[in-house]
C-alpha positions in Angstrom: -21.2 -19.5 -55.0 -18.7 -22.5 -54.7 -17.7 -22.7 -58.4 -14.3 -20.9 -57.8 -13.3 -22.9 -54.8 -10.7 -25.7 -54.7 -12.0 -29.1 -53.7 -10.5 -32.1 -52.0 -11.6 -35.7 -51.4 -12.2 -37.2 -47.9 -11.4 -40.9 -47.8 -12.5 -43.0 -44.8 -10.2 -45.4 -43.0 -11.3 -48.0 -40.4 -7.6 -48.4 -39.4 -5.8 -45.1 -40.1 -2.3 -46.6 -39.5 -2.9 -49.5 -41.9 -4.3 -47.1 -44.5 -1.3 -44.7 -44.2 1.1 -47.6 -44.6 -0.9 -48.9 -47.7 -0.9 -45.4 -49.4 2.8 -45.1 -48.8 3.8 -48.6 -49.9 1.4 -49.1 -52.8 1.0 -45.5 -54.1 4.2 -43.9 -52.9 2.3 -41.1 -51.0 3.3 -39.6 -47.7 1.0 -37.3 -45.7 2.0 -33.6 -45.3 0.4 -33.7 -41.8 -1.1 -36.2 -39.5 -3.6 -35.0 -36.9 -6.3 -36.6 -34.8 -8.8 -35.7 -37.5 -6.7 -37.7 -40.1 -3.8 -37.4 -42.5 -3.6 -34.7 -45.1 -2.0 -35.5 -48.5 -0.9 -32.8 -50.9 -1.2 -33.8 -54.6 -0.5 -32.1 -57.9 -1.7 -28.7 -59.0 -2.9 -27.7 -55.5 -5.2 -30.6 -54.9 -5.1 -33.2 -52.1 -7.2 -35.4 -49.9 -7.9 -36.2 -46.3 -7.6 -39.8 -45.0 -9.7 -39.8 -41.9 -10.6 -42.4 -39.2 -14.1 -43.8 -39.2 -15.7 -47.2 -38.8 -17.7 -46.6 -42.1 -14.7 -47.2 -44.5 -15.2 -49.3 -47.5 -19.0 -49.1 -47.6 -19.4 -46.8 -50.7 -20.1 -48.9 -53.9 -18.7 -46.1 -56.0 -15.4 -44.4 -56.9 -14.4 -42.0 -54.1 -11.3 -40.5 -55.8 -9.7 -40.5 -59.2 -6.0 -39.9 -60.0 -5.6 -38.1 -63.3 -3.2 -39.8 -65.7 -1.7 -39.2 -69.2 -1.1 -43.0 -69.6 -3.5 -45.2 -67.6 -2.0 -48.4 -68.9 1.5 -47.5 -67.9 0.3 -46.4 -64.4 -1.6 -49.7 -64.0 1.6 -51.6 -64.9 3.7 -49.6 -62.4 1.1 -49.9 -59.6 0.8 -53.7 -60.2 4.5 -54.0 -59.6 3.9 -52.4 -56.2 1.1 -54.9 -55.4 -2.0 -52.9 -56.3 -4.8 -55.2 -57.5 -7.1 -53.8 -60.2 -10.8 -54.6 -60.4 -12.4 -56.3 -63.3 -15.9 -55.0 -64.3 -18.4 -56.2 -66.9 -21.4 -54.0 -66.8 -23.5 -52.6 -69.6 -21.4 -49.7 -70.9 -18.3 -50.6 -68.8 -16.1 -53.6 -69.4 -12.5 -53.8 -68.3 -9.8 -55.8 -70.0 -6.7 -56.5 -68.0 -8.0 -54.0 -65.5 -8.5 -51.1 -67.9 -11.7 -49.9 -69.5 -11.9 -47.8 -72.7 -14.4 -45.0 -72.1 -14.8 -43.2 -75.4 -11.4 -41.6 -76.0 -10.3 -42.1 -72.4 -9.1 -45.0 -70.3 -10.0 -45.8 -66.7 -8.9 -48.4 -64.1 -10.2 -49.1 -60.6 -8.7 -50.5 -57.4 -9.4 -50.8 -53.7 -7.3 -49.4 -51.0 -6.6 -51.3 -47.7 -9.9 -50.1 -46.3 -12.0 -51.3 -49.3 -12.5 -47.9 -50.8 -12.8 -47.7 -54.6 -10.2 -45.5 -56.2 -9.5 -44.9 -59.9 -7.0 -43.8 -62.4 -8.4 -42.0 -65.4 -7.1 -40.2 -68.5 -6.9 -36.5 -67.6 -9.1 -34.1 -69.4 
């Protein structure tokens, strides 16, 4: 029933203005629209996400959204220059080195936004 539908992420923000500023300054993203329900961001290939106000931001212990990349290491380097701080993990089956994990034939890197939400960059499929 839903297999042919587009999907988009919804990202919580305790302070929407602060989050909008972070997404613009750190990731270079500007919303297409800002409404009381939140800010809508258009991304590549018809995808996007909604940044919405809620006091529940930053509580999920998992990745909320992943940006597809053809060169994760280059993207990590570029984002670090903008002040993005990458997480370091050392779990069974997942270990980062200099912020990047090798996952089979793919790379992945994780960071938190201004609201504490976990976002990622991963090698596109």
